[in-house]
C-alpha positions in Angstrom: -0.2 -0.1 0.2 1.4 3.8 -1.1 0.4 5.8 1.9 -2.0 8.3 1.4 -0.6 12.6 1.9 -3.5 13.0 3.2 -2.6 10.9 6.7 0.2 13.0 7.0 -1.2 17.0 7.3 -1.5 18.3 10.2 -5.0 18.6 11.4 -4.8 22.1 11.6 -4.5 21.6 7.9 -7.4 19.3 7.1 -9.5 21.5 9.1 -8.9 24.7 6.5 -8.6 22.3 3.2 -12.3 20.9 4.6 -13.6 24.5 4.3 -11.9 26.1 2.1 -13.6 22.8 -0.3 -9.9 21.8 -1.5 -10.6 17.9 0.2 -14.6 16.7 1.5 -14.5 15.3 5.1 -15.2 11.8 3.5 -12.6 12.4 1.5 -10.0 12.4 4.6 -11.8 9.7 6.5 -12.0 7.3 3.5 -7.1 8.0 3.7 -7.5 7.0 7.9 -9.5 4.3 7.6 -7.3 3.0 5.1 -4.5 3.7 7.0 -6.1 2.3 9.7 -6.8 -1.2 7.9 -2.9 -1.3 6.8 -1.4 -0.5 10.1 -3.6 -1.5 12.6 -2.8 -5.4 12.6 0.7 -4.6 13.6 0.4 -1.6 16.1 -3.0 -2.7 17.4 -3.7 1.1 19.2 -7.3 1.3 17.6 -9.5 -1.4 19.4 -13.0 -0.6 17.9 -13.2 1.5 14.3 -16.5 3.1 14.3 -16.7 3.1 10.0 -20.8 3.4 9.7 -21.0 6.3 11.7 -17.4 8.0 10.7 -19.1 7.8 7.2 -22.0 9.6 8.7 -20.9 12.4 10.2 -18.2 12.8 7.4 -21.0 13.8 4.9 -22.7 15.7 7.1 -19.3 18.1 7.7 -19.5 18.4 4.1 -23.3 18.6 3.5 -22.1 22.2 5.6 -19.3 22.7 3.5 -21.5 23.0 0.5 -24.4 25.0 2.2 -21.9 27.4 3.6 -22.6 27.1 6.7 -19.4 26.7 9.6 -18.5 23.4 9.9 -16.3 23.6 13.6 -13.0 24.8 14.9 -12.0 20.3 13.1 -14.1 20.7 10.6 -13.4 17.4 9.0 -11.0 16.0 11.9 -9.9 12.3 12.2 -10.0 11.6 16.1 -9.2 9.2 18.2 -11.1 8.1 21.7 -9.8 6.5 24.5 -11.7 3.8 25.3 -12.5 4.5 29.0 -14.3 7.9 27.3 -18.3 6.7 26.6 -19.2 6.8 22.5 -23.3 6.7 22.3 -23.8 4.0 19.9 -19.7 2.6 20.0 -18.6 0.3 21.7 -16.4 1.4 24.9 -14.5 -1.5 27.3 -12.6 0.6 29.7 -10.5 -2.1 28.4 -11.8 -4.7 31.0 -13.3 -7.9 30.2 -16.4 -7.8 32.2 -17.2 -4.9 29.8 -16.1 -6.1 26.5 -19.6 -5.5 24.9 -20.9 -2.6 26.4 -22.4 0.7 24.4 -23.1 3.5 25.9 -26.2 5.7 25.7 -24.5 9.4 25.7 -21.0 10.4 24.7 -18.3 11.9 27.3 -18.2 15.7 27.0 -14.3 15.4 25.4 -16.3 13.2 22.5 -19.4 15.8 22.8 -16.7 18.8 22.2 -14.7 17.1 19.5 -18.2 16.9 18.2 -19.4 20.1 17.7 -16.6 21.4 16.3 -16.9 19.5 13.5 -14.1 16.5 14.2 -15.0 12.5 12.7 -14.9 10.2 15.9 -13.0 7.2 13.6 -13.0 5.0 16.9 -11.5 3.7 20.1 -8.2 4.0 21.2 -6.6 1.2 23.4 -6.5 1.7 26.9 -5.0 -0.3 30.0 -8.1 -1.8 31.9 -9.9 1.1 33.0 -6.7 3.4 32.6 -4.8 1.8 35.8 -1.1 1.1 34.1 1.7 2.9 32.2 1.7 0.0 29.2 -1.2 0.0 27.6 -2.0 -4.1 27.8 -5.9 -5.8 28.2 -7.3 -8.8 27.9 -9.8 -7.5 25.8 -7.6 -6.6 22.5 -4.2 -7.3 24.2 -1.2 -5.1 23.5 -0.7 -2.1 21.5 3.5 -1.6 20.4 4.9 1.1 19.9 5.2 2.0 16.0 9.0 3.5 16.2 10.0 -0.1 17.5 6.9 -3.0 17.2 8.6 -4.7 19.8 8.5 -1.4 22.4 5.8 -0.4 24.6 3.5 2.5 23.3 3.6 3.2 27.3 0.5 4.2 29.5 -2.8 4.8 29.6 -3.5 6.8 26.7 -1.4 4.4 24.6 -3.5 3.4 21.9 -3.9 7.2 21.0 -0.4 7.8 20.8 0.6 4.9 18.8 -2.5 5.4 16.9 -1.2 9.1 16.2 2.3 8.2 15.3 1.7 5.9 12.7 -0.7 8.5 11.5 -4.5 6.6 11.6 -6.0 9.5 13.5 -5.4 13.4 13.4 -6.5 13.6 17.3 -6.3 12.2 20.0 -8.7 12.6 23.8 -7.1 11.2 26.7 -6.6 11.4 29.8 -4.1 11.8 32.8 -3.7 11.3 36.8 -0.5 10.1 37.0 1.1 10.6 33.8 -1.1 8.9 31.1 -1.2 11.7 28.4 2.6 12.8 28.5 4.4 9.3 28.5 2.9 7.9 26.3 4.1 11.0 24.1 6.8 10.7 25.3 7.3 6.7 24.0 5.9 7.6 21.1 7.0 10.9 19.8 3.4 12.8 19.7 2.5 16.2 21.8 0.4 15.4 25.1 -0.8 18.3 26.9 -2.0 17.7 30.6 -4.1 20.5 31.5 -4.6 22.6 34.7 -7.7 20.5 36.4 -11.1 21.9 36.0 -10.3 23.1 32.4 -11.1 20.3 30.2 -14.3 19.1 31.8 -14.7 15.3 32.8 -18.0 13.6 32.3 -19.7 11.5 33.2 -17.5 11.2 36.4 -17.9 9.3 39.9 -15.2 12.1 41.0 -16.5 15.5 40.7 -14.1 17.1 43.4 -10.7 15.5 42.9 -8.2 17.2 41.2 -5.5 14.4 40.1 -7.8 12.8 36.9 -8.2 15.5 34.4 -9.1 14.7 30.1 -6.7 16.7 27.6 -5.5 16.8 24.3 -3.0 15.1 22.2 -1.7 15.0 18.5 1.3 15.2 16.1 2.8 18.4 16.9 2.0 21.4 19.5 -0.5 23.4 17.1 -2.5 20.2 16.8 -2.4 20.2 20.4 -3.6 23.7 20.9 -6.8 23.7 18.2 -7.7 20.8 20.2 -6.9 22.2 23.7 -9.5 25.7 22.2 -12.5 22.7 21.6 -12.0 21.1 24.5 -11.5 23.9 27.1 -14.5 25.9 29.0 -17.1 26.1 31.8 -19.7 22.7 31.7 -22.3 23.3 33.7 -22.6 19.5 34.5 -18.5 18.9 36.0 -18.2 22.2 39.3 -14.5 22.4 38.5 -15.0 24.1 35.2 -14.2 27.7 35.1 -14.7 30.2 31.6 -11.6 30.3 29.6 -13.4 34.0 28.1 -10.1 35.7 26.0 -8.3 32.9 25.7 -6.7 31.8 22.8 -4.8 28.4 22.7 -5.0 28.1 19.2 -2.5 30.9 18.4 -0.2 30.5 21.3 2.5 28.4 19.7 3.4 31.7 17.7 4.0 33.8 20.7 7.3 34.8 22.0 9.1 33.5 25.0 11.7 36.3 25.4 12.0 37.0 28.6 10.7 34.2 30.2 12.9 31.7 33.4 12.8 28.6 32.8 14.5 26.1 35.3 15.9 22.5 34.0 15.4 19.8 36.8 17.0 16.5 35.9 15.2 14.6 38.6 13.2 16.3 41.3 10.8 12.0 41.6 15.1 11.3 42.6 14.6 7.9 40.8 17.1 7.9 38.8 17.4 9.1 34.6 18.7 7.4 32.2 22.4 9.3 31.2 20.9 10.2 27.3 17.8 11.2 28.1 18.9 14.0 30.8 21.5 14.6 28.3 19.0 15.4 25.5 16.4 16.9 27.5 19.2 19.1 28.9 20.2 20.5 25.4 16.6 20.6 24.4 16.2 23.6 27.3 18.9 25.4 27.2 18.2 26.0 22.8 14.9 27.4 24.7 17.4 30.0 25.6 18.6 31.1 21.6 14.6 32.5 21.6 15.4 35.3 24.7 14.9 33.2 27.7 16.5 32.4 30.6 17.8 28.9 31.3 19.6 27.9 34.0 19.6 24.2 36.2 18.6 23.7 39.6 18.0 21.1 42.1 14.4 20.0 43.4 14.0 17.0 45.8 10.6 16.1 45.7 11.0 12.1 46.2 9.3 13.2 50.2 5.8 12.9 48.3 5.9 9.9 46.4 4.3 7.8 49.1 1.6 10.5 48.9 0.5 9.8 45.6 0.3 5.9 46.2 -2.4 6.4 49.0 -4.5 9.5 47.5 -4.6 7.2 43.9 -5.5 4.6 46.3 -8.7 6.1 47.6 -9.1 7.5 44.0 -9.5 3.9 43.0 -11.7 2.9 45.4 -13.9 6.1 45.0 -13.9 5.4 40.7 -14.8 1.7 41.4 -16.9 1.5 44.7 -19.8 0.3 42.5 -17.5 -2.9 41.6 -15.3 -3.8 44.3 -17.2 -7.2 44.2 -15.6 -7.9 41.0 -12.3 -6.8 41.8 -11.4 -10.4 41.6 -12.0 -11.0 38.0 -9.7 -7.4 37.1 -6.0 -7.8 36.1 -3.5 -7.5 38.5 -3.1 -3.5 37.8 -6.3 -2.3 38.8 -6.8 -4.8 41.8 -3.9 -4.0 43.2 -4.6 -0.5 43.3 -8.3 -1.1 44.3 -6.8 -3.4 46.8 -4.5 -1.0 48.0 -7.4 1.7 49.1 -8.7 -0.6 51.0 -6.5 -1.6 52.9 -5.3 2.2 53.9 -7.4 3.6 57.0 -8.4 7.2 57.1 -4.7 8.4 58.7 -3.4 7.1 55.1 -5.2 9.9 53.1 -5.1 12.6 55.7 -1.7 11.9 55.9 -1.3 11.7 51.8 -3.7 14.8 51.9 -1.0 16.7 54.7 1.9 15.4 52.0 -0.2 17.2 48.8 0.0 20.9 50.9 3.6 20.4 51.5 4.7 19.3 47.5 2.1 22.7 46.6 4.1 24.6 48.4 7.4 23.5 47.7 6.0 24.2 43.7 5.2 27.6 44.9 8.9 28.9 45.5 9.7 27.3 42.5 7.2 29.1 40.7 8.0 32.2 42.6 11.5 32.8 40.7 10.8 30.7 37.0 7.8 30.8 34.6 8.3 26.9 33.7 10.0 23.9 34.7 11.7 21.4 32.5 12.5 17.6 33.0 12.7 14.3 31.5 9.4 12.8 31.2 10.5 9.5 31.4 13.7 8.7 32.6 13.5 5.3 30.0 12.9 4.8 26.5 10.5 2.8 25.9 10.9 -1.1 27.0 9.7 -4.3 25.6 6.0 -4.4 25.1 6.0 -7.6 27.0 7.1 -5.6 30.6 4.5 -4.0 33.3 6.9 -1.5 34.0 10.8 -0.9 33.5 12.3 -2.5 37.0 15.9 -0.5 36.9 16.2 2.7 36.5 19.9 4.2 36.0 21.0 1.1 38.4 18.2 1.5 40.5 15.5 -0.7 41.6 11.7 0.4 41.4 9.6 -0.8 44.0 6.1 -0.5 42.8 5.2 -0.9 38.6 4.7 3.0 39.4 7.6 4.3 40.4 9.4 5.1 36.6 6.7 7.9 36.1 7.2 9.9 38.9 8.6 13.1 37.3 4.7 13.3 35.9 2.4 12.1 38.6 4.8 14.8 41.4 3.4 17.2 38.9 -0.3 16.1 38.5 -0.8 15.3 42.5 0.5 19.6 42.4 -2.4 20.6 40.0 -0.2 22.1 37.6 -0.8 21.4 33.8 2.1 19.7 32.1 3.4 19.3 28.2 5.2 16.6 26.8 7.2 17.5 23.6 9.4 15.8 21.2 13.5 17.1 22.2 15.0 14.1 20.3 15.7 10.3 19.2 18.2 8.5 21.7 20.5 6.0 19.6 18.5 3.5 18.8 16.4 6.1 17.1 13.4 6.2 19.8 11.6 9.1 20.8 12.2 11.3 24.1 10.1 13.7 25.7 10.7 16.8 27.1 8.1 17.5 30.0 7.6 21.3 30.1 5.6 22.0 33.5 4.0 25.5 34.6 1.6 27.7 36.6 -1.9 26.6 36.8 -3.9 28.7 34.5 -0.7 29.0 32.0 -1.4 26.7 29.2 -0.7 29.6 27.0 2.5 29.9 28.0 3.8 25.9 28.2 2.6 25.9 24.3 4.8 28.4 23.2 7.5 27.0 25.1 7.0 23.7 23.7 6.5 25.0 19.7 10.2 26.3 20.2 11.8 22.8 21.2 9.7 21.3 18.4 10.5 23.8 16.2 14.6 23.6 16.5 14.5 19.6 17.5 12.0 17.8 15.0 11.9 14.1 15.0 10.2 13.5 11.8 7.4 11.0 11.4 7.8 7.0 12.9 8.1 4.2 10.6 5.5 2.3 8.4 4.3 -0.7 9.0 2.1 -1.7 6.0 
């Protein structure tokens, strides 16, 4: 098969061409369906393809364009929806055998918003069971593989979305992020994943409206497309009490903004779990290159390792809350999800309280950093993509990990403080595998974050993952 040029277009170009009648939404969809047919048998990123429904939605976009109506910000752009976000009339399994044949009757908030913006939902992307894991595999669909090297992990839990983007099966992906689920898959697969400030993007339906750990957010192949999707997703939703208005905020235009005068701190390892030297070197070099755009960069040390245990305490409580009506099924769940729930059930109120007290201390430490700096840069993942058969990397830079979640401490210590962050490709390692740079800012500073990420992307392009058709 010869790969269509259409599937290599940025989402914003697709939308522009559909609006200007250079392409139809139907042409765009058929090119991406062909790409799924060619690539997915090897990559296994799209777990459910909604061909008939997608063709209907594409036809609706084309009809609007023909009638002279505005088809929306994401006109005709094929979007993959993470398989933990309900899609009306399209199977949603949460990667669990207990939900293998479930078809929801209503859409999640993110699905409604991309549809309202004129996007075409092409199907569902693979995830660990109930998104509990940093490697994407489950007993319903199996493992998702990294398009840069099929023997490697795509990370998780938005691994299906990241791998589908990298292999050009979709142009945008929605996802969710608790411990790093938008950021580490983006790092492994050479795409861009953005964790927004809690409340910027609505979450519905959920049982955790007042929890600041999990968020929904965008993923794309480049910063401009990520910003465009954030513009479509963000804003107040009366069903989610965390959300707030976004009047006057221009995410789509943010990548073009100047970073001159911004103060940037590079921190190699604030989680104190170790970082592979090559990854540290690539991310440090990328950060210092931002200085060529007029930003002021310096390297500092910061130790936030005291909060690693607190994340496990808070995550355990969240898992009990999230699965309260499924506690009786715990023996049917996989080891990652079951272990998280059992951890939550085993701890007492004092453990949860200690987690909250430690989280407050963590917020105070981040506040001190941002009193001096506008952004912090660090390696998003301390390791390169590991074999897909592994649950997690057991040793990092000579240090043995004590739990399966330790290796993503550089992302979950950002989550705990309620901060926004983005992973942007910073280069390729010696094995030509992507390395992601994590950029963290104060709350509600997504525009600064996008501007910085765009500069990194411009200076350090990595190209496309190889084809496996």
